[in-house]
C-alpha positions in Angstrom: -19.0 -58.2 13.8 -16.1 -57.4 16.0 -14.5 -55.5 13.1 -17.6 -53.1 12.8 -17.6 -52.7 16.7 -14.0 -51.6 16.4 -14.9 -48.9 13.8 -17.8 -47.7 16.0 -15.5 -47.5 19.0 -13.0 -45.3 17.0 -16.0 -43.0 16.1 -17.0 -42.7 19.8 -13.4 -42.0 20.8 -13.0 -39.4 18.0 -16.1 -37.6 19.1 -15.0 -37.7 22.6 -11.6 -36.3 22.0 -12.9 -33.5 19.8 -15.8 -32.7 22.3 -13.2 -32.4 25.2 -11.0 -30.0 23.0 -14.1 -28.0 22.1 -15.2 -27.6 25.7 -11.7 -26.8 26.9 -11.4 -24.0 24.4 -14.8 -22.8 25.2 -14.0 -22.6 28.9 -10.6 -21.0 28.5 -11.3 -18.5 25.8 -10.7 -14.8 26.7 -13.4 -12.1 26.4 -13.3 -10.0 23.3 -10.8 -7.2 23.6 -12.2 -3.6 23.8 -10.3 -0.8 22.3 -10.2 2.7 23.8 -10.8 5.6 21.4 -8.3 8.2 21.2 -9.7 10.3 18.4 -13.0 12.2 19.0 -13.5 14.1 15.8 -16.6 13.0 13.9 -19.3 10.9 15.6 -21.6 10.3 12.8 -21.0 7.1 10.8 -24.0 6.7 8.5 -24.5 9.4 5.7 -27.4 8.2 3.6 -27.6 11.1 1.1 -29.2 8.8 -1.5 -32.0 8.1 0.9 -31.9 4.3 0.5 -32.4 3.4 4.1 -35.3 4.1 6.5 -34.7 5.9 9.7 -35.0 2.7 11.6 -32.4 0.9 9.4 -30.0 3.9 9.8 -30.2 3.7 13.5 -29.7 -0.1 13.4 -26.5 0.3 11.4 -25.3 3.1 13.8 -25.8 0.7 16.7 -24.1 -2.1 15.0 -21.2 0.0 13.9 -20.8 1.4 17.5 -20.6 -2.2 18.8 -18.1 -3.4 16.3 -15.8 -0.3 16.4 -14.8 -0.9 20.1 -14.1 -4.5 19.2 -11.8 -3.9 16.3 -10.5 -0.4 17.1 -11.3 1.0 13.7 -13.9 3.6 12.4 -16.6 2.1 10.2 -18.2 4.6 7.9 -21.0 4.3 5.3 -21.8 7.0 2.7 -24.5 6.8 0.0 -24.9 9.4 -2.7 -26.8 10.1 -5.9 -24.3 12.1 -8.1 -24.1 11.2 -11.9 -21.0 13.4 -12.2 -19.0 10.8 -10.3 -18.9 8.3 -13.0 -15.5 6.5 -12.8 -13.4 4.5 -10.3 -10.9 7.4 -10.0 -13.6 9.9 -9.4 -15.4 7.8 -6.6 -12.1 6.9 -5.0 -11.2 10.6 -4.6 -14.6 11.4 -3.2 -14.3 8.5 -0.7 -10.8 9.5 0.4 -11.5 13.1 0.6 -14.6 12.5 2.7 -12.7 10.3 5.1 -9.8 12.9 5.3 -12.1 15.9 5.8 -14.0 14.3 8.7 -10.6 13.2 10.2 -11.8 9.7 10.7 -9.6 7.1 12.5 -10.3 5.3 15.8 -6.7 6.0 17.2 -6.0 9.3 15.4 -7.1 11.6 12.7 -6.6 9.8 9.4 -6.0 6.7 11.3 -7.4 3.1 11.6 -10.8 2.8 9.8 -12.6 2.3 6.6 -15.3 4.0 4.5 -17.7 2.4 2.1 -19.1 4.8 -0.6 -22.1 3.9 -2.8 -23.2 6.1 -5.7 -26.8 5.1 -6.6 -26.8 7.4 -9.7 -24.7 4.9 -11.6 -23.8 2.0 -9.3 -20.1 3.0 -8.8 -18.9 2.0 -5.3 -15.6 2.3 -3.4 -14.1 0.7 -0.3 -11.5 3.1 1.1 -9.2 1.8 3.8 -6.7 3.6 6.1 -4.3 2.6 8.9 -4.5 -0.9 10.2 -7.4 -1.7 7.8 -5.2 -0.7 4.9 -2.5 -2.9 6.2 -4.7 -5.9 6.7 -6.8 -5.9 3.4 -5.2 -7.2 0.2 -6.5 -6.5 -3.1 -8.3 -9.8 -3.2 -9.9 -9.1 0.2 -11.2 -5.7 -1.1 -12.6 -7.4 -4.2 -14.4 -10.0 -2.0 -16.0 -7.5 0.3 -17.3 -5.3 -2.7 -18.6 -8.4 -4.5 -20.4 -9.5 -1.3 -22.0 -6.2 -0.8 -23.0 -5.6 -4.5 -24.6 -9.1 -4.5 -27.6 -7.9 -2.7 -27.5 -4.2 -2.5 -29.9 -3.5 -5.3 -32.9 -5.2 -3.6 -31.8 -5.1 0.0 -29.5 -2.1 0.7 -29.8 -2.4 4.5 -28.8 -6.1 4.4 -25.9 -5.3 2.0 -24.5 -2.5 4.2 -24.9 -4.7 7.3 -22.8 -7.3 5.4 -20.1 -4.6 4.9 -20.0 -3.8 8.7 -20.0 -7.5 9.8 -17.5 -8.5 7.1 -15.0 -5.7 8.1 -15.4 -6.6 11.7 -14.7 -10.3 11.2 -11.5 -9.4 9.1 -10.2 -6.9 11.7 -11.2 -8.8 14.8 -8.4 -9.7 17.3 -10.1 -12.9 18.3 -9.4 -16.1 16.6 -12.1 -18.4 15.1 -11.7 -21.5 17.2 -14.2 -20.4 19.8 -16.8 -19.6 17.2 -16.7 -23.1 15.6 -20.3 -24.5 15.9 -20.4 -28.0 17.7 -22.0 -29.4 14.5 -18.7 -28.8 12.7 -16.9 -30.6 15.5 -19.2 -33.6 15.2 -19.1 -33.6 11.4 -15.3 -33.6 11.7 -15.4 -36.7 13.8 -17.6 -38.5 11.3 -15.4 -37.6 8.4 -12.2 -38.9 10.2 -14.0 -42.1 11.1 -15.5 -42.5 7.7 -12.0 -42.1 6.1 -10.6 -44.6 8.6 -13.3 -47.2 7.7 -12.8 -46.8 4.0 -9.1 -47.1 4.3 -9.4 -50.2 6.5 -11.8 -51.9 4.1 -9.7 -51.2 1.1 -6.6 -52.6 2.9 -8.4 -55.7 4.0 -9.9 -56.2 0.6 -6.6 -56.1 -1.2 -4.8 -58.5 1.1 -3.8 -61.8 -0.5 -3.9 -65.1 1.4 -1.9 -67.0 -1.2 1.1 -66.2 -3.4 2.7 -67.8 -6.4 5.1 -69.7 -4.1 2.6 -70.8 -1.5 2.6 -74.5 -2.8 6.3 -74.6 -3.9 8.4 -76.9 -1.8 10.6 -74.9 0.4 8.7 -71.8 -0.4 11.2 -70.7 -3.0 11.0 -71.6 -6.8 14.0 -73.1 -8.5 15.4 -71.4 -11.6 18.1 -73.3 -13.6 19.2 -70.3 -15.7 19.4 -66.7 -14.6 20.5 -64.1 -17.1 19.7 -60.5 -17.8 20.0 -59.6 -21.5 20.4 -55.8 -22.3 18.8 -55.1 -25.6 18.4 -51.4 -26.1 18.0 -48.1 -24.2 15.5 -45.2 -24.8 15.4 -42.1 -22.5 12.8 -39.4 -22.8 13.3 -36.0 -21.0 10.5 -33.5 -20.3 10.8 -29.9 -19.0 8.5 -29.2 -16.2 7.4 -25.5 -15.9 7.4 -24.0 -12.4 5.3 -21.1 -11.7 6.8 -18.3 -9.4 4.7 -16.0 -7.3 4.2 -14.7 -3.8 1.3 -14.7 -1.4 -1.0 -11.8 -1.2 -0.3 -9.2 1.5 -2.0 -6.1 2.9 -2.2 -2.6 1.5 -4.4 -3.4 -1.5 -4.8 -0.4 -3.8 -2.3 1.6 -1.8 -2.2 5.3 -2.9 -1.9 8.9 -1.4 -5.0 11.0 -1.3 -5.2 14.6 -2.4 -4.9 15.5 1.3 -1.6 13.7 1.5 -2.8 10.8 3.5 -2.1 7.0 2.9 -5.1 5.0 1.7 -5.9 1.6 0.3 -9.1 0.5 -1.4 -10.8 -0.8 -4.5 -14.1 -0.2 -6.3 -16.8 -2.0 -8.2 -20.2 -1.3 -9.7 -23.7 -2.8 -9.2 
């Protein structure tokens, strides 16, 4: 019984420690940084030429974008079109980059920090164009993940999908860490996992412990051997080559290229 009480005491201690850390982080966290815009070229952010959003949904996206832009210091643009002539990744890439360049988007300067998501409803081609800090931050895998996330629901919920684009971009570009956004249930779950692992290891250790050995009942505790010899018979050695993969971690600038206007962009495309 005392053994189980010991395990439960460990649980309460673990929960208490994690709770203290959680509260300390919550009380000392800094408010979200707010960027100051230094480029006032184009104010519109939502261009629904394909007419896939209601007026209310467009306005809701504009409000969300305005809220997120000052938190991440990047322009967030959404464009939908219905043009069957734009029927390849190359064509939609050029359209997205040119649109960004012509409007002189960029939170800090023309052709500066920002991103544009272009969706062609005529054939499902879409493109995520990045520039400035967004281009530096997003790897090719990050771009693929964002496009896949949006395309997953865009056919039956365009508003929800485009909202996902804005929120995903905001999370990626946010200055703030993720510690202060950890739900308390995660903290509690972590404490239970730690305690469970502790109990399992403890039980396994006690279960495998032997109380007697082969020498327990031998006089003096040591067996007596009259003849000790090691006879070498033969030797057989096997060697095996172990392949080692070489590769680096993914960095930013996914899909880096220069637009027709001479500006640096990153990005990637998909189809839904």
